[in-house]
Each structure stands twice: as structure tokens, then as C-alpha cells.
N, C-alpha and C positions, 0 to 999 in steps of 0.2 A: 302336793305339798302347799302350805297355804303362807309362807315364809314372804314375804315382801321383801325381793331381793335388791331394791335397788332404796330401800327405807332410809338409808344413810344421804341418800343425795335426792331423796326426791321431789324435794322445794327447787334442788338447784335446777330439776329435768325439767320442772315446770316453768323454770325459768326459760330456760334453754327452745322448749316447743314454741313461748311468744315469741321469740326471738326469730326463732323460725319462719314462722308467717309473717312476720314483720319483712323477712330478708327477700322474701318471695315475690312481694309487692310489686309492682312494675305499675308505667304508664300505658301499657298495654293490657286493657281488662281480659282479654284472653289469656297472657301469660298467667295474670293473677289467676283464674280461673283454674288452670288448668293445673297450674303451681299449688293452689290453695287444695285441688282434690287429690292429689298426691299425699298430702301433708295428713290431708282428715281422713285418709284411708287409712292412718294411725299405722302401727310397725313398732317392732320391739325396740328399738333406740340405743341398741348395743353399740353403736360408734361413738356417739357422744357422752354412755354412759361409763364407758371406759377411760375416755379421755377425764372426765371428770373424778374415777375413783383413781386414779394414776396420779391426777393431780392431789390426790387427799394423802399422799405420801412425803410429800415435801412443801411447807410454805401453802398451804390452797388460800386461793386467790380466785372468787368467781368473776370476777371481773377480767383477769389475765386468759383464763380459759372460756369464754362465751362465744368468741369468734371460733375459734377453733373447734368446739364442740357441733354448732351448729353448720360450720361446712364439713366437718366430717359426714354428717348425716347429709349434707346436699350433694355429696360427693358416689356419697351410697347410692339416694335416690335418682341421680342422675343415670347411673349403672341399671337401675331396674328400671327407667321409662325406657330407656334402649333396649335392654334383654327382652323386654313385651314385642318391640318391634319386631323383632329376629325370631323371637319363640313364636310371635303372632298369638299371644295370650290376652282372654278378653276378661280375664277374673286374677285379680291377687289380693289376698286376704279377703278375700268373699267378695270381695267390691268390683265394680268394673274398672279395665287401665284406662290410663289416658288414650294409649291405643285403642280400645276399644269405643271411647267414646267420641273422640275428635280425630282418630286419622292415624296414620304414618309418619305425614310428613309434620302435622302440628309434632307429636310426639319425639320427632328427632332434634327438632328445637329447642324444646321445653328442656332435653336433657340437655342439650348445649348451652343452655341459658342457666341451668341449675348450675353445670360444672364455671361457667364465669362467675358468678353469682360467689361463688366457693373461692376463688381467684382476688375477688375484693376483699372478703375478709381474712386470708391467708397474708395479704398483702400489706395488714397491720402490723405482724410481728416482723420484730429487728432478730430477733434469733435465728441465724440461716439455717440452721436443722430443720427448722418447721418447713419452710416450705425445699428445703431441698429433698427433705424423707417424702413428703405426699407426691412431690413429683414424680420421683423414682417410681412411688407408690402405683401413682395412675398411671405408668405406662406398661407396668409389670400388668395391672390389671386387665390391660386390651388386648398385651400379650396371651392371658391367662382364657380370655373370651373367643381371643382369633382361633388357640388352639382347642378349644371344646367345638367351634365351629367345623373346622378343619378336618377334626376326627371322629366325625360324629358316624356312627352307623358302624363304624371301626372295630369289629369282634378279638382283634389281635392286640388292643392296647394294656397294656403293662400294670403292674399298679405302681410302679416307679413314674408312668406318666402320669397318672391321675393325682398322684401326692406333689407334682410339680405344677400340674393346673389347676388343684385347690388351692393351694400356696397363693399364687396369683389372685386368683379368682376372687379367694374371701379371707383368707390367714392376714395378708399382710396388711389390709387396710384395719383389721383388727389390732394388730401389734401396733401397728402407727398410733392407732388411737390411745392406747394402753401409754405407751413411750411419751408421745408428745402432751399427752396432758401434763408429765411430770415436767416437763420440757420447759412448757411454756410457764410452769409454776418454779422455775428454775434449780431444779433436782440434778445433781452431780452424775458422770454417767457411769457410776456403779448401779446409783437406783433407776434409771430412764431405762439403763440397756436392759436389767434386770427384769423389766414388766413388760418391751418389747419381746425377751422369748416367753413371757409370760403368757403374751397378747399371740403369739403364733401358735402355742399348743393349744391355747383356747379356740383359736380361729379353726383351724385343723379340726378338735374334736367337733365342732359347733358344725362344718360345713358337711363332714362323715354322717352326723346324726343328721341332718339334715335331708342325704341321699337313700340313709333306713328310711327317716320318714315318708318320703315318696312313694313309697312301696308297702307301709306297715299300717300310717295316721288314717285315722277318721277322715273322709274330705271336708266334713264343714269345719273341725280342728285345722287341717289344713289350708284351706282356703283357698284352693286349687283341685283339680281332678287328681286323682292318685294314679302312678305313673305316668306323670308327664314326662320324666327323662328317658324314661324307654320309650315314649311317642313321638320323642326329639330327637332318638339317637345319640343321645347323653349316656356314654357309658362311665358308669357310678362305679366305688370297692366294690357293693354286694354282688354287681352282675359280673368284675373281673374274675373274684374269687372263685363264684362257682360255674364259670365257663373254663378255668382252669381244674375243679373238684367234681364236679357234678360227675354221675353216671351219663345222666343226661344233658350233654354237654354238647353234642353236636344237636339235639334238638331246640335245646338253647341259645347256640347260635347263629341257626337257621333263623330263628324270631326275631334277634337281637338284629340281624343285619336286613331283616323287611321293613320299608322304609314306609309304607303303610301297615298298619296293623290294624284289626279288627279287637272289640273290647277283650272278646273272648281269647284273643291270642295276646293281650296284654295281663288279661289275669294268667294266661298261662302261663306264661313267663316270669310273672312274681312267684309262682309256686313251685315252679322250679328253683328261681333263685334262694327261695327260704330253705324247699328242699336240699338243695348242696351245700345249704350252713354259710351261703354268702351274709344272713343277717347276724346270724351270729357272731360270725368272725370281723364283723364290719365292727361291731359293739365292745368287742373286746380291744379293737384299735384303738377305738373311741378312749375306753377307758385307760390305755395307756399313755393319751394324750395327757388326759387329765393327770396321773399321775407326775407327769414330768410339769405339767403348769405348776402345783402345788409344790412340788420342788423349787421350781424357781420361786413362787411367793414365799416360803421358807426362809431362802437367803435374802430376803428384803427386809428392811428396816422393821421394829416391830412398833405400828400402828395401828390404831383401832380397825381400821376399816380390812386389814387384812383376812381377820376372822369371817367376815362377812364376802370377801373374794373365794375364798378358802369353800365357802356354802353356794356361790354361784357356780364354781368350778366343778361341782357335784354335781348340782342340778342341770348343767349343760349335757350329762351323758345318759340321763334321764326323763327329758322332757318330751312330752305327748306333739308338740306345738311348735 
């Protein structure tokens, strides 16, 4: 697909990118270098994009949105740096992680630094809903990560556990991004709450798609080794479904529970998950979330950006990276 999904906000996203680079400048050169390395590694910039798109629904004002858009990406980047320490990840998006280049100690403090910088930006807003939502979201994101760590290699997780976890890990910040973009521009509750529900459904679809791609994508497009979740003992929807439905569920369970897996065992587990219908079922769940997201969009005011957001919604479920 050659459609430029963010063409309506491409100019504004460019400004967000420059503001991001400025926001991480520090008197300490090491802090500047590590944070700039993160930014230069790229990324989809989904959270600032949804913030800008949300703002397009009501009296769009870039000056009101910029600190929020930058803060949202800084929060996301902070979680990635901390994740790479926890997961011992050496590459992300095909580039060395901060952990790989500077080690765990520096990485941990860089993540904290980015969170601190986001707080400075958020403090500019007088609207109390903005810091309230972001504070609650940050707490729940941490809960999601702790749940994921504590449930590693546990083959008895169910689908409800999984949805609870990915809502906190991923969907809440995307929901907050879409909602607060509208809030920052003064949108009424009916608009920003609808955008929040839209963002929740897109966030859930996005994370499930990520979990599918971890087993199906080409490594060069994924930017990290295929099967990373299985190596780390992270039990995702395709695995949960196949553990329940596969005729080879006992063998799959044994592979999932192994804390040290060979490449052959990773490949065998992926084969059994695919054979057990886990990928197909998960793809169907993604489509259900996308239908819900588009239903929320349809109930929102008819502004030009709606059509673009409908196209973005469709893309989330078919993306290959």
C-alpha cells in the first residue's frame, strides 16, 4: 500500500520531530547522545500522530498540541528503553539499542530522564484532564509490564488475562493520545471520549497485530529476531488460542514452558501455533477491533480527517511491519 497515512499531518509531524530533538538536549553530553540515538532510530510516531489527528476534530491549534505530542512520544520512548533492559534486547528497528551501546545502568537512567522531560512538557497545560489521564495511564502501563514479567513462561494464561495486559501495555497510551489531542484543542466530552474509545480499539488491534508479526514477519522488516516473544516467555494471543485448540497442544505447552529454547524449538513452536489456528484466529480478533474503531469514528463529527483515519484503521490490520 502506497497511501501516505499521515499526509494530512506530515508537516506537523516534521515539527514534532524537531521538537523531540530539542526536548532531549541536556547539559550532560552522554544524556544528549543516548536520547538522540533513540530518536534517530526512528519509529512510527503513532502516539504524536494520533494526538494531532485527534486535534483535527476541533479547533486544531498546533501550538496547543506540540508539548503534548512530544511528551507522548517521550513516554513511549522511555518504556522502550526500559523494555530493552528487561528483555536484554540488542537491536530495535534494526539498530543497536541504548542497552547494547551504553549498558543497563545508562539505559535505566535515560528512560527516567525521558519520563522527567515529559513531565516538564505536560506541566504547561492548565486543563487538569491532561495530566490526570497521562498519570493514570503511566501507572497502568507499569502494571501491564509487571504482569507480563510475572507471567512469563506460564502456559495457563487465558485470553482475558492477555487482553487485560495489552490494554495496559499498549492500548491505553494510544487511547490517551487520540483523546488528549482533542482535549488540548478544547473539544467537548462527546468528541474526546469517542476518540478515546477509537484509540482503545486501534491500540488493541495494533498490539495483537504486533504479536502476530512476531511469528510471521520477515526479520529485516520486523527489526528484531522473529519469535522474540517465545524466547522471552511472553504468551500472546496466537499461542493462547493454539494451546487451547491445537491437537498438538501438549507438545506446544512443553515448548512454551522451556526457559531456554533452541532455534529449532522456536521454529517448531511457531509451526504448531500456525497449524493450531492461532494466527488465523488472532487476525479475526484484530478485524473485530477495527470494526469497533470505525464504528466509534462514524459517530464523531464529519470532519475531513475522518476518511484518513478510517484508512489508517484498515491498515493496522494488514500491516507487515
